[in-house]
ZAKOLKOL-596076 format. One record per residue (C-alpha): residue in three letters; x, y, z; residue number from 1. Coordinates in Angstrom, 3 decimals, padded with zeros to 6 digits. Layout:
<rs>
R     r         c1         c2         c3     k
R   ALA          X          Y          Z   NUM
...
</rs>
This chain:
<rs>
R     r         c1         c2         c3     k
R   MET   -241.539   -103.133   -013.908     1
R   GLU   -243.400   -099.869   -013.188     2
R   SER   -245.082   -097.373   -015.380     3
R   ASP   -243.888   -094.395   -013.201     4
R   PRO   -240.277   -093.718   -013.398     5
R   ASP   -237.884   -093.118   -010.427     6
R   ASP   -234.284   -092.606   -009.760     7
R   SER   -233.509   -095.567   -007.491     8
R   PHE   -230.711   -096.856   -009.970     9
R   GLU   -228.836   -093.609   -009.263    10
R   HIS   -228.928   -094.285   -005.454    11
R   ILE   -225.597   -094.190   -003.446    12
R   PHE   -225.434   -096.277   -000.291    13
R   LEU   -223.149   -094.065    001.719    14
R   SER   -223.471   -091.872    004.770    15
R   PRO   -222.437   -088.231    004.597    16
R   ALA   -219.184   -088.982    006.347    17
R   GLU   -218.273   -091.904    004.104    18
R   ARG   -219.042   -089.549    000.939    19
R   LYS   -216.307   -087.234    002.195    20
R   LYS   -213.912   -090.021    002.864    21
R   TYR   -214.288   -091.667   -000.507    22
R   LYS   -211.463   -089.953   -002.607    23
R   ASN   -212.402   -091.215   -006.167    24
R   LEU   -215.970   -092.001   -006.325    25
R   ARG   -217.838   -090.241   -009.017    26
R   ASP   -221.638   -089.462   -009.464    27
R   LEU   -223.713   -089.298   -012.544    28
R   GLY   -223.755   -085.444   -012.845    29
R   GLY   -227.181   -084.978   -011.249    30
R   ASN   -228.170   -082.519   -008.534    31
R   GLY   -230.379   -084.861   -006.389    32
R   PRO   -229.655   -086.020   -002.878    33
R   ASP   -226.944   -088.376   -003.976    34
R   LYS   -224.820   -085.741   -005.608    35
R   ILE   -221.110   -086.190   -004.731    36
R   ASN   -218.775   -083.256   -005.197    37
R   LYS   -216.282   -085.049   -007.318    38
R   GLY   -216.232   -082.970   -010.490    39
R   ASP   -219.132   -082.627   -013.230    40
R   GLY   -219.910   -086.351   -012.859    41
R   ILE   -219.612   -089.238   -015.393    42
R   LYS   -220.789   -089.294   -018.814    43
R   HIS   -222.942   -092.304   -019.102    44
R   PHE   -225.501   -094.055   -021.337    45
R   PHE   -228.320   -095.204   -019.127    46
R   ASN   -231.500   -096.572   -021.180    47
R   PRO   -234.479   -094.735   -019.921    48
R   MET   -236.078   -097.851   -019.030    49
R   CYS   -233.738   -098.209   -016.122    50
R   ARG   -236.016   -095.711   -014.230    51
R   HIS   -238.760   -098.246   -014.403    52
R   TYR   -237.154   -101.426   -012.854    53
R   ARG   -238.138   -102.216   -009.132    54
R   PHE   -236.634   -104.905   -007.050    55
R   ASP   -237.580   -106.498   -003.870    56
R   ASN   -234.094   -106.810   -001.972    57
R   ASP   -235.553   -108.912    000.713    58
R   ALA   -236.068   -111.801   -001.779    59
R   LEU   -232.547   -111.689   -003.193    60
R   PRO   -229.483   -113.660   -002.247    61
R   THR   -226.452   -111.986   -000.716    62
R   VAL   -223.265   -111.462   -002.582    63
R   SER   -219.614   -111.603   -002.103    64
R   VAL   -217.832   -109.608   -004.743    65
R   ILE   -214.246   -111.047   -005.606    66
R   MET   -211.800   -108.766   -007.083    67
R   THR   -208.349   -109.955   -008.588    68
R   THR   -205.555   -107.588   -009.307    69
R   GLN   -201.986   -107.642   -010.667    70
R   ASN   -199.977   -104.476   -011.807    71
R   GLU   -203.197   -102.118   -011.511    72
R   PRO   -202.175   -098.370   -011.953    73
R   ASP   -203.795   -095.140   -011.320    74
R   ASP   -206.003   -095.889   -008.369    75
R   TRP   -208.205   -098.418   -010.118    76
R   VAL   -208.471   -100.699   -007.258    77
R   SER   -209.612   -097.789   -005.210    78
R   ILE   -212.065   -096.628   -007.773    79
R   SER   -213.387   -100.204   -008.137    80
R   VAL   -213.865   -100.855   -004.477    81
R   GLU   -215.431   -097.563   -003.627    82
R   SER   -218.117   -098.052   -006.501    83
R   ILE   -218.999   -101.358   -005.368    84
R   LEU   -219.441   -100.323   -001.806    85
R   ALA   -221.208   -097.149   -002.781    86
R   ARG   -223.828   -098.737   -005.221    87
R   THR   -224.665   -102.078   -003.800    88
R   PRO   -227.349   -102.348   -001.203    89
R   PRO   -225.609   -102.891    002.020    90
R   GLU   -228.084   -105.598    003.155    91
R   LEU   -226.863   -107.580    000.129    92
R   LEU   -223.339   -106.981    000.021    93
R   VAL   -221.571   -109.448    002.462    94
R   GLU   -217.883   -108.385    001.429    95
R   VAL   -215.500   -107.398   -001.099    96
R   ILE   -212.584   -109.547   -001.312    97
R   VAL   -209.450   -108.231   -003.145    98
R   VAL   -206.997   -110.667   -004.180    99
R   ASP   -203.560   -109.077   -004.515   100
R   ASP   -201.728   -111.466   -007.029   101
R   ASN   -198.591   -109.360   -007.522   102
R   GLY   -196.461   -111.761   -005.501   103
R   VAL   -193.640   -111.106   -002.967   104
R   PRO   -190.094   -110.144   -004.201   105
R   GLY   -187.621   -112.893   -003.838   106
R   HIS   -190.429   -115.594   -003.132   107
R   HIS   -190.770   -118.368   -005.650   108
R   GLY   -187.885   -116.929   -007.953   109
R   LEU   -189.826   -113.656   -008.321   110
R   PRO   -187.548   -110.676   -009.052   111
R   ALA   -186.900   -108.021   -006.430   112
R   ASN   -188.781   -105.277   -008.306   113
R   ILE   -191.726   -107.508   -008.950   114
R   ARG   -193.941   -105.036   -007.005   115
R   LYS   -192.496   -101.859   -008.537   116
R   GLY   -195.706   -100.706   -009.968   117
R   VAL   -197.758   -101.420   -006.805   118
R   ASP   -198.997   -098.641   -004.639   119
R   GLU   -198.728   -100.346   -001.302   120
R   ASP   -200.609   -097.545    000.605   121
R   GLU   -203.650   -098.560   -001.457   122
R   TRP   -204.288   -101.794    000.365   123
R   THR   -204.615   -099.867    003.608   124
R   TYR   -206.816   -097.397    002.033   125
R   VAL   -209.424   -099.724    000.705   126
R   GLU   -209.437   -101.712    004.000   127
R   SER   -210.090   -098.483    005.714   128
R   LEU   -213.056   -097.879    003.784   129
R   SER   -215.266   -100.758    005.342   130
R   PRO   -215.083   -103.796    007.458   131
R   LYS   -216.433   -105.590    004.452   132
R   VAL   -213.371   -105.074    002.580   133
R   LYS   -210.693   -107.817    002.881   134
R   VAL   -207.432   -107.991    000.992   135
R   ILE   -205.420   -111.388    000.661   136
R   HIS   -201.903   -111.188   -000.587   137
R   HIS   -200.353   -114.090   -002.701   138
R   ASP   -196.935   -115.104   -002.072   139
R   ASP   -196.293   -116.276   -005.663   140
R   ARG   -198.057   -114.891   -008.796   141
R   GLU   -200.882   -117.324   -009.241   142
R   GLY   -202.937   -115.837   -012.175   143
R   CYS   -206.391   -114.804   -012.613   144
R   ALA   -208.220   -118.205   -012.328   145
R   ARG   -206.321   -119.316   -009.243   146
R   SER   -206.766   -115.957   -007.687   147
R   ARG   -210.527   -116.025   -008.212   148
R   LEU   -210.549   -119.521   -006.447   149
R   THR   -208.592   -117.939   -003.599   150
R   GLY   -211.340   -115.346   -003.215   151
R   ALA   -214.052   -118.086   -003.627   152
R   ARG   -212.594   -120.088   -000.830   153
R   ALA   -212.830   -117.148    001.483   154
R   ALA   -216.275   -115.816    000.420   155
R   THR   -219.264   -116.199    002.585   156
R   GLY   -222.019   -114.699    000.406   157
R   GLN   -224.696   -116.745   -001.229   158
R   VAL   -223.627   -115.511   -004.550   159
R   LEU   -220.271   -114.974   -005.789   160
R   MET   -219.557   -112.200   -008.346   161
R   PHE   -216.224   -111.920   -010.036   162
R   VAL   -214.804   -108.573   -011.338   163
R   ASP   -211.644   -107.171   -012.546   164
R   SER   -209.902   -104.384   -010.488   165
R   HIS   -210.557   -101.729   -013.057   166
R   VAL   -214.246   -101.628   -013.032   167
R   GLU   -216.666   -098.894   -011.899   168
R   MET   -220.296   -099.605   -010.846   169
R   LEU   -222.440   -096.858   -012.154   170
R   SER   -225.830   -098.098   -011.141   171
R   GLY   -227.309   -098.523   -007.612   172
R   THR   -229.188   -101.694   -009.207   173
R   TRP   -226.217   -103.203   -010.908   174
R   TYR   -226.190   -106.246   -008.777   175
R   GLN   -230.031   -106.779   -008.799   176
R   HIS   -229.981   -106.904   -012.566   177
R   LEU   -227.378   -109.645   -012.501   178
R   VAL   -228.814   -111.791   -009.816   179
R   VAL   -232.485   -111.993   -010.960   180
R   PRO   -231.421   -114.584   -013.631   181
R   ILE   -229.723   -116.690   -010.872   182
R   VAL   -232.833   -116.447   -008.700   183
R   GLU   -234.783   -117.729   -011.532   184
R   ASN   -232.449   -120.457   -012.350   185
R   PRO   -229.576   -121.252   -009.823   186
R   ARG   -227.399   -122.965   -012.613   187
R   THR   -227.157   -119.765   -014.643   188
R   ILE   -224.048   -117.548   -014.785   189
R   ALA   -225.002   -114.088   -015.265   190
R   MET   -222.482   -111.707   -017.175   191
R   GLN   -222.600   -107.834   -017.294   192
R   THR   -222.289   -105.700   -020.288   193
R   ILE   -218.906   -104.052   -020.955   194
R   ASP   -218.553   -100.381   -021.271   195
R   VAL   -215.129   -099.059   -022.430   196
R   ILE   -213.266   -096.631   -020.083   197
R   ASP   -210.915   -094.196   -021.535   198
R   ASP   -207.298   -095.009   -020.271   199
R   LEU   -205.891   -091.732   -021.407   200
R   GLY   -206.346   -089.772   -018.095   201
R   THR   -210.077   -088.764   -018.371   202
R   LYS   -211.490   -092.358   -017.216   203
R   ASP   -214.681   -091.388   -019.340   204
R   TYR   -217.098   -093.808   -020.922   205
R   GLY   -217.824   -094.346   -024.679   206
R   SER   -215.118   -092.211   -026.082   207
R   GLY   -214.560   -093.699   -029.682   208
R   VAL   -216.038   -097.094   -028.961   209
R   GLY   -218.474   -099.214   -030.523   210
R   PRO   -221.700   -100.748   -029.161   211
R   LEU   -221.649   -102.466   -025.661   212
R   GLN   -220.193   -105.980   -025.509   213
R   TYR   -221.678   -108.951   -023.998   214
R   GLY   -219.699   -111.737   -022.343   215
R   ILE   -220.660   -115.033   -024.083   216
R   VAL   -219.707   -118.674   -023.190   217
R   ASN   -220.416   -120.985   -026.051   218
R   THR   -221.307   -124.791   -025.764   219
R   GLU   -217.668   -125.542   -025.967   220
R   PHE   -216.787   -123.204   -023.106   221
R   TRP   -215.029   -120.721   -025.232   222
R   PHE   -215.478   -117.296   -023.913   223
R   GLY   -215.433   -113.937   -025.762   224
R   TYR   -217.146   -110.710   -026.341   225
R   GLN   -219.883   -109.869   -028.891   226
R   ALA   -222.334   -107.156   -029.539   227
R   ASP   -225.064   -109.701   -030.374   228
R   ARG   -226.642   -110.535   -027.066   229
R   PHE   -228.523   -113.695   -028.164   230
R   GLY   -226.164   -114.902   -030.808   231
R   ASP   -223.898   -118.075   -030.630   232
R   TYR   -220.412   -116.712   -030.088   233
R   GLY   -217.790   -118.529   -032.280   234
R   GLU   -220.243   -120.965   -033.693   235
R   PRO   -221.089   -121.236   -037.498   236
R   ILE   -224.444   -119.941   -038.687   237
R   ASP   -226.838   -121.872   -040.966   238
R   PRO   -227.939   -119.201   -043.487   239
R   ALA   -231.124   -121.364   -044.052   240
R   GLU   -232.212   -120.725   -040.296   241
R   HIS   -232.152   -117.024   -040.678   242
R   THR   -233.917   -114.472   -042.469   243
R   GLU   -232.101   -112.034   -044.895   244
R   GLU   -232.580   -109.161   -042.483   245
R   GLU   -231.023   -111.219   -039.646   246
R   LEU   -228.061   -112.115   -041.772   247
R   THR   -227.483   -108.607   -042.660   248
R   GLU   -227.594   -107.434   -039.066   249
R   ARG   -225.263   -110.361   -038.163   250
R   LYS   -222.618   -109.254   -040.666   251
R   LYS   -222.527   -105.772   -038.999   252
R   MET   -221.410   -107.572   -035.535   253
</rs>
């Protein structure tokens, strides 16, 4: 942490030519050197503390980002890939592996219209963005878990980051924040907070939603989202171990 703020978290790791090529990437609405002319920018909710973090990228492991997709509409695969390429330090990003789990019509009993909602040109587009983008097509519909394993087997980075195909990295330090706990303890699984994206056309953030959600895995390996970062998801609470104030706050979650 540094006392003097800077805007490193807003950095975009693209050349001028790449900025023109990317058709979906949105900026944060500023007027600095990383401005992208894609509308007025995204409404975002960065904490002012973001400007005080500093990271030594030379001390951090490389990453393979693995994205699984099935029936994803509205250019979201492209938006997701573009934001990862643009906002991950290139010396840390080894590859973005996209696993197409839509299946092949007629194979394994899949119907002829199984890919009716798939934009086939999108695969060509995302691969054209960078040699780091790799698309793997499944013959059958394998599901999310097997699709992630497909990507993991093909990955060559030191850290594996699994993401959905409807995400948008807003910060140029998103990966650093997630990987620091892994550097401190390699047995750690780091999970990002979840913003909510408006799916009614604007693709804005925070419209009509509650607090940010944290992905939690409890001691029985059940997964879920909760607003209480340090709480125990899905596990009983002993009132004797908490203050009245803590119990009141817990009821609000």
